[in-house]
Each structure stands twice: as structure tokens, then as C-alpha cells.
N, C-alpha and C positions, 0 to 999 in steps of 0.2 A: 715478782715474776722474773723468771730466768731470762737471760739475754736471748737464748735461742728461741724461746717461746715468743718473746716480743718480736723477734725478727720474722718468725713464721706468721704472726698476726699481721704485721705490716705488709708482708708479701701477699697474704691473702686479700687484704683490703685493696692493694694495688691491682691484683688480678680481677677483683670485682669491678673496680673502676674501669679497667681496660675492656672488660666485657661490655660494660654499659656504653663505652665510647665507640668501640670498634665492631663488636659482634652484633649488637642490636641493629645498627644501621645496615649491616649486610643482610640480616635476616628480614628486615622490613623493606629494604630497598632504599634507594637514594632519591626517589622522586615519585610523583603521582602515577606515572605509567607503570612503574614496578609494583606499586601497591595494588594496582588494579589487575594484576595478573591472577591466574586461576587459583593459586594457592597462597594462603596466609601462613605465617610462621608465628606460633605461640611460644614464647620463651619463658620458662620457669627458672628463676634464679633463687637459690635458697642456700643458706649456710647450715652446715651440720656441725654440732659441738662448737658453736661460736661463743666460747667463753674462755676465760683465762685458764691457763694450765694445760690446754690441749690445742693441737693444731687446728687451724680453720680450713674447712673444706668448702669449696665453692663450685660444685659441679653445675654445668650449664646443660639444660635439657631442651631440645627442640622437638616440637610436635607439629605435624602437618595436618591441617584441617581444610577440607574443600570449602571454597567460598560460596556464598549465596549467589546463584546464577543471576547475572544482570539481564533484566528484561530487554528484548530487542527494541530498538528505537522504531517508532511508528514511521512508515514511509511517508514522504512528502509528495502529495499530489498537487501540481501547480494549477492555479486557476480552477479550483473545483466548482466554483459558482458559474462558470462559463460567462465571465464578465467581459464585456467589450461595448464600444459605442457604435461601431460600424464594421463592415467588412463581410467576408464569407465565413471563415472559421475563426473562432475566438483564439486568443493567444494561448500557446502551449498545447493545443489540441490539433491533431492532424487528420485530414480526411482519408477515408478508405471506402472502396465500393467494389462490388462485383459487376462485371460488364460482359454481357453475352454477345457483344458486337453486332453483327448484321442480323442475328436471330432475336434481338430484343424488340419489344413492342409488337410481337406477332402472336395472334391467336392460334391455337387455344392455350399455349403454354405460358405466354406472358412472362418471358424471361427478363432478367434485370437489365436496365439501361443505366447510364450515368445520371445521378440526381444532381440537384443544386444545393449548395450550402449557403446559409446567410445568418447574420447576427439578428436575432429577433428582439426588437425594442418594444413591440406591442403598443404602439401609440393609440390604438383604438380601445385599449382596455379589455381585451377578450380573455385575459388570464393566461397568456402564452409564455410567461415566465413565472417562476416561483419566488425568486429573489432578485431585487433590483441590481443592475439596470437591464439585464438581458438574459437570453437563453440561446442555446445552439439549435438552429432550425435546419431541417433537411427535407427536401420534397421534390416533386416533379409533376407537371401538368400532363395528364393523360399518358403517363409513362410508369411502368412498373420499375421498382428499384430495390436494391439491397445494399445497405451501406451504413456509415456512421462516422465516428471520430475515435481517435485512440491517443494514448500517451504512454511513454515508457519511463519508469522511475526506478531508482536504486533501492534495494532492500536486502537485508541479511538473508543468506541462503537458509532454507528450512523454516522460514517464518510463515505461519498460517495467516492468510489474509482474507478479508472480506471486502468486496468492491460492490458499490451500489450507486444507482443514479435514479433520478425521477424523470419520467417520460410522459408525454402526452401526444395524442394523435387526432387528426381531423381528416376524414376521408369522405368526400361528397362531391356531387356536381353543383351543389349550391354553395353560396359564400357564407362565411361567418356573419352573424352569430347563429345561423341555422345548425342543427345537429348533424352528426355524421350518419351515413348509411350504416345501419346496424349489422349488416351481413359481411362487411369488409373487415379485414384483420391487419393490424400493424406488426404483429409478431415481434414485440420488443424482447431483446436479450442483452445481457452484459457478459463479458468474457474476460478471463485472465490467462495470459500466456506465461507460464511459470519461468520460462527462459528468456523472456523479453526480446523475442526476435522481431516483433513489429510487423508480422505478416498475418492478415486476417484469416487466411486459409490454412494456417499451420495446424496439423492434426493434434498437436499437443495442447491447444487452447481448451480451457475448461469453460464451457458455456452454461448459462442458466437455461432453464426451461422457458419457452416462449410465453409471453404475457400479452393478452389481448384485451385492452381496455380503451375505450374511445371517449373523447371529450372531457376527460378529467386526468389529473396527475396520478400516476401510480409509480411506486418504487419497485425497482427490479434489482435483485442481489444475487451474488454468487461467491463461493469460497474456493480457495485453492492454496496450495503450499508452494512457496517460492523455490525454484530450483537452484542449481549450483552456480549459475551465471552471475548472481548478485544483482539481478534486475528482473522486472516483470513489465509486461505491456498489458494495459487495461483497454477494453473495447466497449463502446456502446453501439447498439445495432437496432435497426428496424428492417423488416423484410416485407415489402409490399409487392410480392410476385405471385404468380399463379392465380390471379384474380383480375377481372377487367379493370384497367386503370381508369380513374375518374379525373375530373378537373382538378381536385385537390387530393393529393396523396402525401400529406404533410405530417412531420413528426418534430417534436421539440424535446430537448434534454436540458436538465438543470440540476444543480446541487449534487454533484458526484461526491463520493466519499470512499477513501481507501484506508482501511484500518486493520489492526491486528485482531484476528478472530479469537474469541475465547473458547470456542468449541473445537473439537478435533473430529476428523472423519471416522 
């Protein structure tokens, strides 16, 4: 082997080693955050005519490939089981209601008044919670009402979400365990505010259709896409207005769930 060929081979090997030490780390990044970026670099290193008697060529070729999209993280709903031992509203959920003021409790419109909220422990065993130890109860004696509880959570913009809750109603002038009066309606709904404003009357809220079931648990669900704010507000609701208020106009909510929806609109 001639001296100049030997020199070229040594130089080529040094170039290869330098690429391995300096170029590859730049291509792949120096840490986990860089590697997790939207583009990966594929580096093809190869030697052309890598044999004695000819110069060694070590071209470095970079190719850009789009990474597999990372699925959005599921939003975290706090206290989805409405768990508490006592009080009015369970932790992490906040009351809301519609109030007609001086016009409430008046026939024939029966517009909404302010209801009461309480933690339901169901010590008599009437099935007023689905999961131990409690549910969120709302109601009013001889008063029409429209209200519920709500919670605001962080979520990636553009995430398609499904929110659901289990609800139960008892509407009667009799006490439990008697059945409800069948002609009265609780009008259960759930809603998602895609921008997380926390206002029950915001026109941007996506509400489910009303569900009217008495004396048993029923699941109510709705889907919506999170807006640009990076947060959403979820609402549970009952509307016992427009009908003669009875002694019991009561609703219970339990086992809420906020998840990434698999369907698209």
C-alpha cells in the first residue's frame, strides 16, 4: 500500500469516527425533549470503495421522516365518583343554578328558584348512590329548579372528548321508598364548554339531549371538541321547571367520566 493511500484510509476512518461522535448526537438531539420533537433523523452511513488501493468515501445522508403522532393525554377529572362524607357539594365540583328571582315559584310558568345541594350518604339504603360512599344530590321542596355542578379541567386543544355521568331522580309528594309520579320530568343533561369559561349559560356549551328517567340510574353522555383555550368545563344538569313542584324534586349524580372519544363528528 502506498503511503498516500494509507493516509487517505486513516483520514477516512477519522471522518467516520467524527461523524459518529459529533454528527449523530446533533441529528438525534442531546436529550429526551429533543428526541420527542415532531421529526426524527435517520442517518445512513456507508463507505464506497472501502478497500485498499482506492480512497475511502464516507458520505453522510440525512433523511427526514415524520414521527408517529403522540396520542393526546386523557384529561384528568377530579373526584369523578362524587366522593365525600358530608357537606353540600363534593370536593372539586362547584354548584351552578338558574334563578328567576321574584318570578320563581309562580304558576303557571314555574320558573326556577335556587335549589339545595347535599352530599348523599343514603343511610336508609334506597340506592341513592352507585359507588360508595356518596353521590351529589340536588333538590328543592315545592320549588322548581334548574341547576347542577360543574368542573373545569385542562386538555389539549382539538381533543375530541366524551363526558358522561349517571343520574337518578325522585319526584313525588310521597316519601321514599314510594315511586315517583310518572308524569313529572327531571330533564337530565350533561354539557361541555369547549373553551372552559365556567358559565352555565354560555352559548358555546354543547349539551346532550334531555333524558327523562325516574327511580333508576341512567347514564347521560355528550361529545365535543376542546377549543384553543386548553381547558374545558363539564356540567351536569337537571331541569325541574315548567311543572307543578312537589314535595320531592330531587336528583342525584354519580360516577362521572371524561375521556377521549374514538368517534369524530
